N, C-alpha and C positions, 0 to 999 in steps of 0.2 A: 437342225436346218442351218441355223446361223453359224454353228460351229463349222460345218462343212464349207460354208462360204468363206469364213475367216481363214480356214486351212488352205483353201484354194488360192485366195489372194496372197497369202504369205508364200506359197509355193511359186506363184507367178512372179512375185517380187524377187525371190531368191534366184529364179531362173534369169530374170532380167539383169540382176546384179552380176551373175556369172557371165552373161553375154557381154556386159560392159567391162567387167574387171579382168576376165581371163586374158583378153588380148593385151591389156596393160601389163598384167603380170608376166606374160610371155615376153613382151618387149623388154621389161626390166631384166628378166632372166637372160635374155639374149645379150643385153648390154653387159651384164656381169660376166658372162662367158667370154665375150669379146675382150673385155678388160683382162681377164685372167689369161686368155690366149696371148694377148699382147705382152703381158708380163713374162710368160714362158718363152715367147719368141725373143724378147730383148735379152 
């Protein structure tokens, strides 16, 4: 019973982390691609 609860909480935390971190990561990726695009344009 306790194991299931711990598992559930860890999954929930992972999910929350994804919700928070994914947009940040996407933003960083976009900035990187923008930089590389600028480099190719120049």
